[in-house]
C-alpha positions in Angstrom: -67.3 25.8 -9.1 -65.6 22.3 -9.0 -62.4 23.7 -10.5 -62.4 26.5 -7.9 -62.8 24.0 -5.1 -60.1 21.8 -6.6 -57.6 24.7 -6.9 -58.4 25.7 -3.3 -57.7 22.2 -2.0 -54.4 22.0 -4.0 -53.4 25.4 -2.6 -54.2 24.2 1.0 -52.3 20.9 0.5 -49.3 22.9 -0.8 -49.3 25.2 2.1 -49.6 22.3 4.5 -46.7 20.5 2.9 -44.6 23.7 2.9 -45.4 24.2 6.5 -44.4 20.6 7.3 -41.2 20.9 5.4 -40.3 24.2 7.2 -41.2 22.8 10.6 -39.1 19.7 10.0 -36.1 21.5 8.7 -33.2 21.0 11.1 -29.5 20.6 11.6 -28.4 16.9 12.0 -25.7 16.1 14.5 -24.0 12.8 14.0 -22.3 11.5 17.1 -19.7 8.9 17.8 -21.7 7.3 20.5 -25.3 7.1 19.2 -27.9 7.9 16.6 -28.1 11.2 14.6 -29.8 13.9 16.5 -32.1 16.5 14.8 -32.6 20.1 16.1 -31.3 23.6 15.7 -27.8 24.3 16.7 -28.3 27.3 19.0 -24.7 27.8 20.1 -21.5 26.1 21.0 -18.2 26.5 22.8 -14.9 24.6 22.4 -16.2 21.9 24.7 -19.9 21.5 23.8 -22.7 22.2 21.3 -26.2 23.3 22.2 -29.0 21.6 20.2 -32.4 23.0 20.6 -35.5 20.8 20.1 -38.8 22.6 20.8 -38.6 24.0 24.3 -35.6 21.8 25.4 -31.9 22.3 24.7 -29.5 19.4 24.8 -25.7 19.8 25.4 -23.6 17.5 23.2 -19.9 17.2 24.2 -17.6 18.4 21.4 -15.5 15.2 21.5 -18.6 13.2 20.7 -19.4 15.1 17.5 -18.5 13.2 14.3 -20.0 15.6 11.8 -23.0 18.0 11.3 -25.3 18.2 8.4 -26.5 21.8 8.5 -30.0 22.9 7.5 -30.0 24.3 4.0 -26.6 23.0 3.0 -26.1 22.0 -0.7 -26.8 18.3 -1.3 -23.4 17.8 -3.0 -21.6 18.7 0.3 -22.4 15.2 1.6 -20.7 13.8 -1.5 -17.7 16.0 -0.8 -17.5 14.6 2.7 -17.5 11.1 1.3 -14.8 12.1 -1.2 -12.6 13.2 1.7 -13.3 10.0 3.6 -12.3 8.0 0.6 -9.0 9.9 0.2 -10.1 12.0 -2.9 -8.9 15.2 -1.3 -8.6 17.3 -4.5 -12.2 16.7 -5.4 -13.4 17.2 -1.8 -11.6 20.5 -1.5 -13.1 21.8 -4.8 -16.6 21.1 -3.5 -16.0 22.5 -0.1 -14.8 25.8 -1.6 -17.8 25.9 -3.9 -20.1 25.5 -0.9 -18.6 28.5 0.8 -20.5 30.9 -1.5 -23.9 31.6 0.1 -23.3 29.4 3.1 -24.8 30.2 6.5 -22.4 31.5 9.2 -22.3 28.1 11.0 -21.6 26.2 7.8 -18.9 28.7 6.7 -17.0 28.2 9.9 -17.3 24.4 9.6 -16.2 24.6 6.0 -13.1 26.5 7.0 -12.2 23.6 9.3 -13.0 21.0 6.7 -10.9 22.7 4.1 -8.0 23.0 6.5 -8.4 19.3 7.5 -8.6 18.0 3.9 -5.6 20.2 2.9 -3.4 18.6 5.6 -4.5 15.1 4.6 -3.6 16.0 1.0 -0.2 17.2 2.2 0.5 13.7 3.6 1.5 12.7 0.1 3.1 16.0 -0.8 5.2 17.7 1.9 5.4 20.9 -0.2 1.8 21.5 0.7 2.3 21.4 4.5 2.9 25.2 4.8 -0.5 25.9 3.3 -2.2 23.4 5.6 -0.5 25.0 8.6 -1.6 28.4 7.5 -5.3 27.3 7.1 -5.4 25.5 10.4 -3.7 28.4 12.2 -6.2 30.8 10.6 -9.2 28.7 11.7 -8.0 28.4 15.3 -7.3 32.2 15.6 -10.6 33.1 14.1 -12.6 30.5 16.1 -11.0 30.0 19.6 -14.4 28.8 21.0 -15.5 26.6 18.2 -16.5 23.0 18.8 -13.7 22.0 16.3 -11.0 23.9 18.2 -9.3 20.9 19.8 -9.4 18.7 16.7 -7.9 21.7 14.8 -5.1 22.0 17.4 -4.3 18.3 17.0 -4.1 18.6 13.2 -1.9 21.6 13.6 0.4 19.6 15.8 0.5 16.8 13.3 1.4 19.3 10.5 4.3 20.8 12.6 5.5 17.3 13.5 5.6 16.4 9.8 7.6 19.6 9.2 10.0 18.6 12.0 9.0 21.8 13.9 9.0 20.0 17.3 8.5 23.0 19.5 5.3 24.1 17.8 4.1 20.5 17.6 4.4 20.2 21.3 2.7 23.5 21.9 -0.3 22.3 19.9 -0.4 18.9 21.5 -0.1 20.5 24.9 -3.3 22.4 24.3 -5.1 19.2 23.3 -3.8 17.6 26.5 -5.5 20.3 28.5 -8.9 19.5 27.1 -11.5 18.1 29.5 -11.8 14.6 27.9 -9.7 11.6 28.7 -9.6 10.3 25.1 -8.2 13.6 23.8 -5.7 13.7 26.7 -4.5 10.2 25.9 -4.2 11.1 22.2 -2.2 14.1 23.0 0.2 12.1 25.2 0.7 9.7 22.3 1.5 12.5 19.9 4.0 14.0 22.4 5.6 10.6 22.5 5.9 10.7 18.7 7.7 14.0 19.0 10.2 12.4 21.4 10.7 9.5 18.9 11.2 11.9 16.0 13.8 13.7 18.1 15.7 10.4 18.7 14.6 9.9 22.3 13.5 6.3 21.8 13.5 5.3 25.5 11.6 8.4 26.5 9.0 7.8 23.8 8.7 4.1 24.7 8.0 5.0 28.4 5.4 7.5 27.3 3.6 5.1 24.9 3.7 2.3 27.5 2.1 4.7 30.1 -0.8 5.4 27.8 -1.2 1.7 26.9 -1.6 0.9 30.6 -4.3 3.5 31.2 -7.9 2.3 31.6 -10.0 2.7 28.5 -13.8 2.5 28.3 -15.0 4.7 25.5 -14.3 4.0 21.8 -12.0 7.0 21.8 -10.0 5.9 24.8 -9.6 2.4 23.4 -8.4 3.8 20.1 -5.8 5.8 22.0 -4.6 2.7 23.9 -4.2 0.9 20.5 -2.3 3.9 19.1 0.0 3.7 22.1 0.7 0.0 21.3 1.6 1.0 17.8 3.9 3.7 19.1 5.6 1.1 21.4 6.1 -1.1 18.4 7.7 1.8 16.5 10.2 2.2 19.4 10.9 -1.6 19.5 11.7 -1.5 15.8 14.0 1.5 16.3 15.8 -0.5 19.1 16.4 -3.4 16.7 13.7 -5.7 18.1 11.6 -6.4 15.1 10.2 -9.7 16.4 8.9 -8.1 19.6 7.5 -5.3 17.5 5.6 -7.7 15.2 4.0 -9.4 18.3 2.8 -6.1 19.6 1.5 -5.1 16.2 -0.4 -8.3 15.7 -2.0 -7.9 19.1 -3.0 -4.3 18.3 -4.4 -5.2 14.8 -6.5 -8.0 16.4 -8.1 -5.6 18.8 -8.4 -2.3 17.0 -11.7 -1.0 15.6 -11.9 -1.6 11.8 -12.9 2.1 11.3 -9.5 3.2 12.6 -8.1 3.1 9.0 -5.0 5.3 9.5 -4.0 3.3 12.6 -4.4 0.0 10.8 -2.6 1.2 7.7 0.4 2.4 9.7 0.4 -0.9 11.7 0.7 -2.9 8.5 3.4 -0.6 7.1 5.4 -1.2 10.3 4.9 -4.9 10.1 6.3 -4.8 6.6 9.3 -2.8 7.8 10.0 -5.3 10.6 9.7 -8.3 8.3 12.1 -6.6 5.9 14.5 -6.1 8.8 14.3 -9.8 9.4 14.9 -10.6 5.7 11.5 -12.1 5.2 10.4 -10.6 1.9 7.3 -12.6 1.4 5.8 -11.7 4.8 6.8 -8.1 4.2 5.1 -8.0 0.9 1.8 -9.4 2.4 1.9 -6.7 5.1 2.3 -3.9 2.5 -0.4 -5.4 0.3 -2.9 -5.0 3.1 -2.4 -1.2 2.8 -2.6 -1.2 -1.0 -5.8 -3.3 -1.0 -7.6 -2.1 2.2 -6.4 1.4 2.9 -5.7 3.3 -0.4 -7.6 6.3 1.2 -4.6 7.0 3.4 -2.4 8.7 0.8 0.9 9.0 2.6 0.9 5.4 3.9 -0.5 4.1 0.6 2.4 5.8 -1.3 4.9 4.2 1.1 3.3 0.8 0.7 3.5 1.1 -3.1 7.2 2.0 -3.0 8.0 -1.1 -1.0 5.8 -3.3 -3.2 7.6 -2.0 -6.3 10.8 -3.4 -4.8 9.5 -6.6 -3.1 7.6 -8.1 -6.0 10.9 -8.8 -7.8 12.2 -10.7 -4.8 9.3 -13.2 -5.2 9.9 -13.5 -9.0 7.0 -11.2 -10.1 8.8 -8.2 -11.4 5.9 -7.2 -13.6 3.8 -6.6 -10.5 6.6 -4.4 -9.1 6.4 -2.4 -12.3 2.7 -2.0 -11.9 3.1 -0.8 -8.3 5.7 1.8 -9.4 3.5 3.0 -12.2 0.5 3.5 -9.8 2.8 5.3 -7.3 4.1 7.7 -9.9 0.7 8.3 -11.3 -1.3 8.8 -8.1 1.4 10.4 -5.9 3.9 12.1 -8.3 5.0 14.6 -5.7 5.4 12.1 -2.9 8.8 11.5 -1.3 8.2 7.8 -2.1 7.7 8.5 -5.8 10.9 10.5 -5.9 12.7 7.7 -4.2 11.3 5.1 -6.7 12.5 7.3 -9.6 15.9 7.6 -8.0 15.7 11.4 -7.7 
């Protein structure tokens, strides 16, 4: 009798725990502006996501979504996200592709975007992979024209075309981002269009465009990040115009004010500081600037490879050729297909 009661109590406890777990199962939306929000993603458009909690539904602007952890997703997917964030793109891509099997429809679509994004980041250190990244991004956009990752995908597509020097298609993609309803995305798109002008040799036009964004009011974190990116762009133009000292002043001001999480922005700023110091013949200061990238931002593969190339040459100028050999070895081991590795090997 006691055993029967015991088994009944255990069964009841199990059913209660199962019911609690099922009731608490939910999607988790991580936002840029606040705490994670739990609920069921009941729908989305390119501009917002609907999160249902009980009888209420909250609308979350798409530009505020940092990431989503979907109910029922495999635990290793979070590790893959961290791999991508840390610059381990090959490992991240392998896990993303594994997770596609048996994934929910929402997760599958999100994985399609994440795979395309990681593929482009990987192509930063191997230009031969740009075509594949463009193909993946284009496929995601065409298949999901009303997805909450639509505008980020368009921006990434523009960046891929810019890297390929396909300026017409880059401008088309950035133009779509500029027509989004959010000021931070609009500012970002203007910065990217200015980079197209700079790549085409229109330094004055690019400088005017960057300065216009830098003078815009910025309140949100995204808007402030775009203002800092515009400062960086202006510094690029000043360097092109043969004004390295003015560029360094602008870069120092930007670095002092930028959010520490803007790793790509900071890494590029230190690269450009190094370039400017080299133009001034100040090897020690240039080396220190490039070292910032090697030590603090190795998760930015294209910029890290560039920094290692310069370090491999500059260490010899401060009487430490063995350190230069180390930097060259790391460059060739980690980024064998990079343009900077080819340059270092003289090919």
